[in-house]
PASEBA-1860 file (N, C-alpha, C; in nm, 3 decimals):
! residues 73
1> XXXXXXXX> 7.143/5.629/8.807/7.130/5.744/8.721/7.264/5.781/8.658 ~ 7.372/5.770/8.731/7.503/5.805/8.674/7.533/5.722/8.551 ~ 7.488/5.598/8.552/7.513/5.511/8.438/7.446/5.560/8.311 ~ 7.333/5.622/8.324/7.259/5.670/8.206/7.306/5.808/8.159 ~ 7.384/5.876/8.240/7.424/6.013/8.206/7.575/6.030/8.197 ~ 7.648/5.923/8.174/7.795/5.930/8.172/7.846/6.028/8.068 ~ 7.785/6.031/7.951/7.827/6.125/7.848/7.808/6.269/7.892 ~ 7.696/6.296/7.956/7.668/6.431/8.005/7.763/6.468/8.119
9> XXXXXXXX> 7.791/6.372/8.206/7.884/6.397/8.316/8.021/6.432/8.260 ~ 8.067/6.353/8.163/8.197/6.379/8.100/8.200/6.518/8.037 ~ 8.097/6.552/7.961/8.092/6.681/7.893/8.091/6.796/7.993 ~ 8.014/6.784/8.100/8.007/6.892/8.200/8.139/6.909/8.273 ~ 8.201/6.798/8.313/8.330/6.809/8.383/8.437/6.870/8.292 ~ 8.439/6.828/8.165/8.535/6.884/8.070/8.507/7.032/8.044 ~ 8.380/7.068/8.033/8.344/7.208/8.010/8.386/7.298/8.126 ~ 8.394/7.240/8.244/8.436/7.317/8.362/8.586/7.303/8.389
17> XXXXXXXX> 8.660/7.251/8.291/8.804/7.253/8.299/8.874/7.126/8.343 ~ 8.801/7.018/8.368/8.865/6.894/8.409/8.924/6.827/8.285 ~ 9.050/6.790/8.292/9.119/6.729/8.179/9.061/6.592/8.148 ~ 9.053/6.558/8.021/9.000/6.428/7.980/9.089/6.312/8.021 ~ 9.214/6.340/8.060/9.301/6.232/8.107/9.298/6.217/8.260 ~ 9.203/6.284/8.326/9.183/6.268/8.470/9.139/6.125/8.498 ~ 9.198/6.064/8.599/9.167/5.926/8.634/9.025/5.913/8.689 ~ 8.962/5.801/8.656/8.828/5.770/8.708/8.823/5.623/8.749
25> XXXXXXXX> 8.727/5.593/8.833/8.695/5.454/8.867/8.544/5.441/8.862 ~ 8.498/5.325/8.817/8.354/5.296/8.813/8.333/5.163/8.884 ~ 8.237/5.160/8.974/8.201/5.037/9.044/8.054/5.007/9.019 ~ 8.026/4.886/8.983/7.889/4.841/8.964/7.857/4.740/9.073 ~ 7.738/4.751/9.131/7.694/4.661/9.238/7.793/4.661/9.355 ~ 7.841/4.778/9.389/7.941/4.792/9.495/7.894/4.725/9.623 ~ 7.982/4.646/9.681/7.963/4.570/9.805/7.862/4.456/9.792 ~ 7.826/4.422/9.671/7.736/4.309/9.646/7.816/4.193/9.588
33> XXXXXXXX> 7.762/4.072/9.589/7.837/3.958/9.534/7.882/3.976/9.389 ~ 7.807/4.047/9.308/7.843/4.067/9.167/7.923/4.193/9.141 ~ 7.987/4.248/9.242/8.061/4.373/9.227/8.163/4.364/9.113 ~ 8.169/4.472/9.034/8.269/4.482/8.926/8.331/4.621/8.932 ~ 8.460/4.629/8.898/8.534/4.756/8.902/8.604/4.781/8.770 ~ 8.606/4.907/8.729/8.679/4.950/8.610/8.760/5.073/8.647 ~ 8.872/5.092/8.580/8.955/5.212/8.597/8.990/5.264/8.459 ~ 9.001/5.393/8.446/9.036/5.454/8.319/9.050/5.604/8.335
41> XXXXXXXX> 9.017/5.677/8.229/9.022/5.822/8.233/8.883/5.878/8.206 ~ 8.869/6.005/8.231/8.741/6.071/8.205/8.697/6.048/8.060 ~ 8.791/6.047/7.970/8.763/6.023/7.828/8.696/5.886/7.809 ~ 8.733/5.788/7.891/8.681/5.651/7.881/8.545/5.632/7.948 ~ 8.502/5.729/8.026/8.384/5.711/8.111/8.260/5.659/8.037 ~ 8.218/5.720/7.927/8.098/5.668/7.860/8.111/5.522/7.816 ~ 8.227/5.486/7.765/8.251/5.348/7.721/8.248/5.251/7.840 ~ 8.314/5.290/7.949/8.318/5.203/8.067/8.178/5.185/8.124
49> XXXXXXXX> 8.103/5.293/8.135/7.969/5.285/8.192/7.877/5.204/8.101 ~ 7.894/5.215/7.971/7.815/5.133/7.880/7.843/4.985/7.903 ~ 7.970/4.953/7.925/8.007/4.814/7.954/7.948/4.769/8.088 ~ 7.946/4.858/8.185/7.891/4.825/8.317/7.741/4.799/8.309 ~ 7.673/4.865/8.216/7.530/4.848/8.202/7.453/4.939/8.295 ~ 7.322/4.936/8.281/7.239/5.025/8.363/7.135/4.949/8.445 ~ 7.159/4.820/8.467/7.064/4.743/8.545/7.101/4.735/8.693 ~ 7.223/4.770/8.727/7.271/4.768/8.865/7.317/4.909/8.904
57> XXXXXXXX> 7.321/4.938/9.034/7.372/5.069/9.078/7.518/5.087/9.034 ~ 7.551/5.210/8.995/7.687/5.244/8.951/7.737/5.363/9.032 ~ 7.861/5.353/9.079/7.927/5.463/9.147/8.045/5.506/9.063 ~ 8.062/5.637/9.044/8.172/5.691/8.965/8.260/5.775/9.056 ~ 8.389/5.745/9.057/8.486/5.825/9.131/8.575/5.898/9.032 ~ 8.602/6.025/9.057/8.680/6.106/8.965/8.793/6.175/9.041 ~ 8.916/6.166/8.988/9.026/6.240/9.047/9.151/6.157/9.067 ~ 9.256/6.222/9.113/9.386/6.159/9.125/9.389/6.041/9.221
65> XXXXXXXX> 9.296/6.034/9.315/9.291/5.921/9.407/9.266/5.789/9.334 ~ 9.214/5.797/9.212/9.184/5.677/9.135/9.291/5.646/9.032 ~ 9.407/5.709/9.041/9.512/5.693/8.943/9.607/5.578/8.965 ~ 9.589/5.500/9.070/9.684/5.393/9.098/9.673/5.275/9.003 ~ 9.563/5.259/8.936/9.547/5.151/8.840/9.541/5.213/8.701 ~ 9.635/5.177/8.617/9.648/5.242/8.487/9.551/5.188/8.382 ~ 9.502/5.067/8.397/9.416/5.008/8.294/9.275/4.995/8.345 ~ 9.178/5.013/8.257/9.039/4.987/8.297/9.002/4.847/8.252
73> X> 8.897/4.798/8.311/8.842/4.662/8.288/8.926/4.565/8.358
END
């Protein structure tokens, strides 16, 4: 579900004061053989989730704990 609502998630978090440059991480198929990871900012979330697709489970992490990797994809 998170994959289909990334734009709404971004808008709601921003509306409640979260900066668009807040670090995020997205994992698709977490702990499965096809696992993929992306890192970026809240601003990037819709684009990253679109790239991840909506056919596999997606987990989104938001906050400074995800700031160690500066580039997504």
